[in-house]
N, C-alpha and C positions, 0 to 999 in steps of 0.2 A: 501179206500186207498186215502190219500191226496197226490196230486202231488206236488213235489217241483221243477218242471220244470221252474216255473216263478221266482224262487229265483236266483238272480244274485250274482255272487261271488264278494265280496268286497275285497279290499286290506287288507289281514290279516297277512302280513309279515312286520317285522320291523327290522331296522338296530340297532344292539346293539353296545355299545362301543367296539372297537376292530374289528369291521367289520362283526361280525357274524350276521346271519339272523335268526329270530325266527317268528313263527306264533303266532297270537293272542291266548291267553289261557283264557278260561272262566270256572269258576266253577258254575255249575247249581245245586241249592239246593232247597229242600222243607222244610222250617222251620216249627216248630210247629207240631200240631197233624194231619194236613191234610194228608190223605193217598192216595189221588187221584193224580197220577203222569203221566197219559197218555199224557197230554199237555206238561209237562216238558220233557218227553222223546222224544216227537216229535220235540220240539224246539232244544234239544241237537243233534238230528240226522241232522236236517236242518243246524245247525251251523257247525257240522262236515263236512257235504257235501259242505258247502260254504268255507271250508278251515281252520276253527278254530280248535284248540286243545281243546277238551271238557272233563272236569272232572265232572262226575255226582255223587253226594253224596248219592242219594236215599232219601227216605221219612223220616219224623219225626226227623229232625236234630235240635239240639239246636243252638242258635246264637253263642255260644262259639265254638262249633264244626265246624261250618261253617267258622268262622273267623280263627281258627287254621289251617284248611285245606287250606284256601285261601293263608295264609302267607307261609305255608310249600310248597305249590305247585307253589308259585310265579306267581299267576294268574294276568291277566290284568283287569279282570272284574269278579264281583260276580253277578250272575243272580238268583234272588229269584222267585220262582213260588208259589203263595199264592192264594188258592181258598176259604179259610176258613172265610174270612172277617176280619182277624186279621192283615191285611197288614200294618196298621199304627204302631201298637205296635211292631210287629215282625221286620219291617224294621228298626225302631229306635234301637231295641236291637242288631240287626246285625251290624249297623253302629257303635254303641258304642263298641261292642265286637271287631270289626276290629281295632278301635283306640287303645284299650287296648292290642291287640295282635301285634301291630306294623304295621298294614296294613291300617292305616287311609287314605292312598293315593289311595287305590284300589276303583275304581268306583263300585257302586252297582246299578243294574237295577232291576226293579220289574215288574212282569207280573202276570196276573190272573184276578180274579173277582174284579176289582178296580172300585169303583164308581167315576164318573167324578169329583164331588167336592173334592175328596181325592187326585187327581193328583197334584194340586198345593201344598197341604200340604206335600206330599211326596217329591216334588222337593225342597221346603223350608227346609226340614229336611236334605237334602243332597243327595238324590237319583239322579243319573245321568240321568235316563230315565225311563219312565213308559209305559208299553205295556198292556193295558186292553184287556180282552177277545175280540176276533174278529180282533185284529191287524193283518194286512197282514204279512206273514212270511218274505217277502223281506224287509219290514220296520223294523222288529226285527233284521234281519241280518245287515242292514245298521246302525241302532241305536247302536248295540253292537260294530260294527266296529269302529264307531265314538268314543265310550267310550274307546275302546282299544287304539286308536290313541292318545287320549288325555293323557293317562297315559305314553305311551312310548316316547312321544316327549319331 
C-alpha cells in the first residue's frame, strides 16, 4: 500500500465569473493500446484526495475520444498516462484532437515511462508538464494544480 500522507493539498478551487467556486477538474486517460492502469488509478485517487474532481476514462482510449470527453466535461487539465513508449506520437495526437474539438486551451500533462531526452520534445510540442516514472506524488499534485490555475485565470 502506498501512503498518500505526504501529499499536501494544493489550492484546487477557482472563482468563476459570477462568483461561483469550482474545484480543479482533471481527465485522466490511458491512450493507445497500453492496458496497464495501476499507476493512472493511483494518481487519480491521489488527485481526488488532494481535492481535485477526477474523471478517469479507463484504458485504450483514442485521442479523439479523450479530446471529446475533455471538452464535454469542461476539464481544466488532461492527464495522459503512457507506459508503452508511444508518448511522443500519442501526446501529439491528443493535442491535435483537442484543438479540433475546441479544447486547444486545455493543458495536457503526461506521465509514465518517459525517457529524459523526450521531456523537452514533449514540452516544445505543447505539453504543460511531464511526470516520468518515479516522480513524487506531491510533485504531481502541485504540477497539475499549477496547470489548472493557468487555465482558470
